[in-house]
Phi, psi and omega in degrees: 000140178296163175303133186271172176243133173250117176264127176252118179282125184228140174244139177302125189277071175265144181306125179083357182255351180232151176049049185293324177293319175294320179300328177296334182267322187241358181100141184298321183295316180292320179295320179294317178297321177298314180300315180302316181293316181298318179296316179297318179296316180298315181294320179299317182290319188273325188289337182274355184275124185278359180286346181209165172261148180249132176237134178266127174255108192249152172218139357295159180306135180087358179300140181266314178060169174271054186256156183303139174284159178090355176262137179298146180229141173228150175279146178286333181078195185265172176104177179287177185298326178296314178298320181290324177291315177303316181298315180297315180296332180283347188254004184235161175295144180258157001290157182215145170236150181239132182232155171283166183254016185225042181249100187303324185269003182296128178226160178305328180297327178293319178292318180299319178294323178297318177297321178296319178296330182288343179299328182251015183215158177281335181214156176223143175234142173257106183297142174257155182300333185270008180099354176266210176213148182257348182215144170217141181212160179224152178262329176219164187303125176197151176264124186267332191239053180282334182257182183287137175227133175276100183284150181055049186220156179296343181251017183301309180296317179301317178299315182297317180291324184295331183272353181284138178274012180212159179285147177245149174277159177244137176265192180299151175269124179232166179252136169257172183238092185249343184212182184298321179296317179293325177297316179297317179296318178301316183284348174270348186276117183288341185276356177248149179289140179292148181256131171225124185292000000 
């Protein structure tokens, strides 16, 4: 398989514009600071790995952010998250996987395993603990989210898989931190560094 592309989805970390569900539980300032740290950690871990190239998919389009220089950037454009993910995957060399920027336990080994699973499948998804997914990838050009998906829902991954006309592989199951319950679980986990804004 050719050298892959890792797309990291990033939102400009403005107060009240990121992690809004988490912000409702812990406050917008703390949620924004958490998002900034998680994004910086993800980029630091992934961008130095020579097994793939990293592309930043940013919103709003043209956002600069406090992100590393030298990494290619594309705008996410308009539409729901499914349209924006399909658009990003269509604009980079394949194979490609797309990851969120707020997964505390994300490590390069998880991405490498997802690429290995993609060798025998047209698509791969990384299940999240809350019923969504933290990673999606494709081996050849295809649109993944043509049908309805209940985003930010316990059935998000199930909806995404149900509309595919082919089977998808599954990568590691990881937890994202989107709400107060996930925040509490994150802070109970001894294997992650504690966050203090």
